[in-house]
C-alpha positions in Angstrom: -11.0 -16.3 4.5 -7.7 -17.4 6.2 -7.6 -19.3 9.5 -4.4 -19.1 11.7 -3.8 -22.3 12.1 -3.6 -24.1 8.2 -3.0 -20.7 6.4 -2.5 -21.8 3.0 1.0 -20.5 1.8 1.2 -17.9 -1.4 0.5 -19.8 -4.5 -0.8 -22.6 -2.6 -4.3 -22.1 -4.3 -3.2 -19.9 -7.3 -2.6 -20.3 -11.1 -1.8 -18.0 -13.5 -4.7 -18.2 -15.1 -5.7 -15.9 -12.2 -5.3 -12.5 -10.9 -2.1 -12.4 -9.1 -3.5 -9.4 -7.0 -7.2 -8.7 -6.1 -9.0 -6.1 -4.4 -12.5 -6.3 -3.4 -14.8 -3.7 -2.0 -11.8 -1.5 -1.0 -13.5 1.7 1.7 -11.2 3.9 3.3 -12.4 6.9 5.5 -10.2 9.5 7.0 -11.8 12.6 9.3 -15.1 12.0 8.0 -13.8 12.3 4.0 -14.4 8.5 2.3 -11.5 8.5 0.3 -12.4 4.5 -1.2 -15.7 4.0 -2.3 -15.2 0.6 -3.1 -12.6 -0.1 -5.6 -12.6 -3.1 -7.4 -9.0 -4.3 -9.3 -6.9 -7.0 -10.4 -3.7 -7.3 -12.0 -2.3 -10.3 -13.5 1.0 -11.9 -13.5 3.2 -9.9 -15.4 1.0 -6.8 -16.6 1.6 -3.4 -16.3 -0.9 -1.5 -15.0 -1.3 2.8 -15.2 -3.3 4.4 -12.7 -4.3 8.5 -13.8 -6.4 10.7 -12.0 -6.6 13.9 -10.4 -4.5 14.8 -7.0 -6.6 13.5 -4.4 -9.0 11.5 -5.9 -7.4 8.3 -3.6 -4.9 6.7 -5.9 -2.1 6.7 -3.5 -4.3 5.4 -0.7 -5.5 2.3 -2.8 -1.7 1.9 -3.3 -0.9 2.2 0.6 -3.7 -0.5 1.1 -2.1 -2.6 -1.1 1.3 -2.3 -0.1 -0.5 -3.3 3.7 0.8 0.5 4.8 -2.4 1.1 6.1 -5.4 -1.0 7.4 -8.4 -0.9 5.0 -12.3 -0.1 6.7 -13.8 -3.0 4.9 -12.7 -5.4 1.5 -10.1 -7.9 0.7 -6.7 -7.9 -0.9 -5.8 -11.3 -1.9 -2.3 -12.2 -2.9 -2.0 -15.4 -5.0 -5.2 -16.6 -3.9 -4.3 -15.4 -0.6 -6.3 -13.0 1.8 -3.3 -10.8 3.1 -3.1 -8.8 5.9 -5.6 -10.1 8.4 -6.4 -13.5 9.9 -9.8 -15.0 11.0 -10.0 -15.5 14.8 -13.5 -16.5 16.4 -15.4 -16.0 13.7 -13.8 -12.2 13.9 -11.2 -10.5 11.3 -8.5 -8.9 13.0 -5.3 -7.4 11.8 -2.0 -9.1 11.8 0.5 -7.9 14.4 3.2 -6.0 13.3 6.0 -8.8 12.8 3.8 -11.1 10.1 2.4 -7.8 8.3 6.5 -7.3 7.9 7.2 -10.4 6.7 3.6 -10.1 4.1 4.4 -6.7 3.2 7.9 -7.7 1.4 6.0 -9.8 -1.0 4.3 -6.4 -2.3 7.3 -3.7 -3.0 6.5 -0.3 -3.2 8.3 2.8 -4.2 7.4 6.1 -3.2 7.2 9.7 -4.6 10.1 10.8 -1.7 12.2 8.2 -2.2 12.5 7.5 1.7 16.0 6.7 2.3 17.7 6.3 5.3 20.0 9.4 5.2 22.9 7.9 7.3 23.0 5.0 5.4 24.8 4.5 2.2 22.9 3.3 -1.0 24.4 -0.7 -0.1 23.1 -0.4 3.1 19.8 1.1 2.4 18.9 -1.3 -0.4 20.2 -4.8 2.3 18.7 -3.3 5.1 15.0 -5.2 4.4 16.7 -8.1 3.3 18.7 -8.1 6.9 16.2 -6.8 9.0 13.2 -8.5 7.8 14.0 -12.1 5.8 17.3 -12.5 8.3 20.0 -12.9 5.4 23.9 -12.8 6.7 25.0 -9.7 6.0 28.0 -10.9 2.9 24.8 -12.5 1.2 22.5 -9.3 1.6 25.6 -6.8 0.6 26.0 -9.3 -2.6 22.3 -8.9 -3.4 22.4 -5.3 -3.0 25.1 -4.8 -5.2 23.4 -7.0 -7.9 20.3 -4.8 -7.5 22.1 -1.5 -8.1 23.9 -3.0 -10.9 20.4 -3.6 -12.2 19.4 0.1 -11.9 22.4 1.4 -13.4 24.0 2.5 -9.9 27.0 -0.3 -8.6 29.2 2.6 -9.0 27.2 4.8 -6.2 27.1 2.0 -4.3 29.0 3.4 -0.8 27.3 7.0 -1.5 24.9 8.5 1.0 21.5 10.1 -0.6 22.9 13.6 -0.4 25.5 12.6 -2.1 23.0 11.8 -5.0 20.6 13.4 -7.4 17.2 12.9 -7.3 16.8 10.3 -10.1 20.0 8.2 -8.3 17.8 7.9 -5.2 14.6 6.6 -7.0 16.9 4.3 -8.7 18.3 3.6 -5.5 14.9 2.8 -3.8 14.0 1.1 -7.0 17.0 -1.5 -6.1 15.3 -1.1 -2.2 12.0 -2.4 -3.1 13.5 -5.2 -5.8 16.4 -6.8 -3.8 13.5 -8.4 -1.8 11.8 -10.2 -4.5 8.1 -8.7 -4.3 5.5 -10.8 -6.2 3.9 -7.1 -7.5 5.4 -3.6 -7.2 3.5 -0.5 -7.0 4.8 3.0 -7.8 3.4 6.0 -6.3 4.3 8.9 -8.8 7.7 7.8 -8.4 8.9 10.9 -11.2 6.8 13.7 -9.6 9.3 15.0 -7.3 12.2 14.8 -10.0 13.5 17.5 -12.0 12.6 17.1 -15.4 15.8 16.0 -17.3 16.3 13.4 -14.4 12.5 11.9 -15.5 14.0 10.1 -18.5 16.6 7.8 -16.3 13.9 6.7 -13.9 11.4 6.0 -16.5 14.3 3.8 -18.7 14.7 1.9 -15.5 10.9 0.8 -15.0 10.6 0.5 -18.8 13.7 -2.4 -18.1 11.5 -4.1 -15.4 8.3 -4.1 -17.6 10.3 -5.8 -20.2 12.0 -8.3 -17.9 8.4 -9.9 -16.8 7.9 -6.9 -13.7 3.9 -7.2 -12.3 3.4 -3.8 -11.7 1.1 -1.0 -10.9 2.3 2.4 -11.9 0.1 5.9 -10.0 1.4 8.6 -12.7 1.5 11.7 -14.4 3.7 10.3 -17.1 0.9 9.9 -20.1 3.3 9.1 -22.5 4.9 6.5 -20.6 1.2 5.0 -19.9 0.6 4.9 -23.3 4.2 3.3 -24.5 4.6 0.7 -21.1 1.1 0.0 -19.5 -1.1 -3.2 -20.7 -4.2 -1.3 -19.6 -4.8 2.0 -18.4 -7.2 3.2 -15.1 -8.6 6.2 -14.5 -9.3 6.9 -10.7 -11.3 9.9 -9.3 -13.3 11.0 -6.3 -12.2 7.4 -4.8 -13.5 5.2 -8.1 -12.3 3.6 -10.8 -14.4 5.6 -13.7 -12.5 4.0 -16.6 -10.1 0.7 -17.6 -9.0 0.0 -20.7 -5.9 -1.2 -22.7 -3.8 2.1 -23.9 -4.8 2.5 -27.5 -8.5 2.1 -26.5 -8.1 4.6 -23.5 -6.6 7.4 -25.0 -8.1 7.7 -28.4 -11.3 6.5 -27.8 -12.7 6.7 -24.2 -16.2 5.6 -23.3 -16.9 8.1 -20.1 -16.9 11.8 -20.2 -15.0 12.3 -17.4 -11.8 10.5 -19.1 -12.5 12.4 -21.8 -12.3 15.7 -19.7 -9.1 14.5 -17.8 -7.3 13.7 -20.9 -8.1 17.1 -22.0 -6.6 18.4 -19.6 -3.0 16.4 -19.7 -3.1 16.2 -23.6 
């Protein structure tokens, strides 16, 4: 538990032998439908986890709760040894106010399926917005950092272009740069290629693979089975609000232990 007066900073009680992100007993219900049913999830520093599963199984909801975009009904999310999203006051656990949530969200980057770029801002301005509005970085410094991140995803030459002037793959790479520029501890991807035309998928997956090779800690909800097998350290099957199976890629794909996993893989293969 954290306390308002003496909450430890990220890293104060954590070492790299522990999970960098830890989820315990996560529950979420919408309109009497239980979407998450006590999910338990760990990821270590530098690890890449691929999360597979049918549509509607709760994968995106799990990511949104991890990213503090929605509150959980029950359970705890711990980042580098510190519980996030809430504080304890007078014996009760209460949600943080929005200003404090925004600061905590900066530690957990999120890349969405539909890009979520601001159409009236250039690629560079989209990337630098979080730096200026959340971290209060001066404009020139934020612009330099944004340009460096656009360079990292291969789009510095498109910095002045607006989203409508970019392909879907380019827009998604701008969205990745926007998440990266905040220097997150963990980067979450929610079906990052599912809205793209097939010929544009590869350019986004190449950027993601490069991030993995650089040691970025990543949780990737995806239908890209070949990417999961090649890049992930661990693959997870999610179904009906629970984690069915987790294993290293070779074991997961070649020797699944659960019938539900075997049935799912028979369809995706």
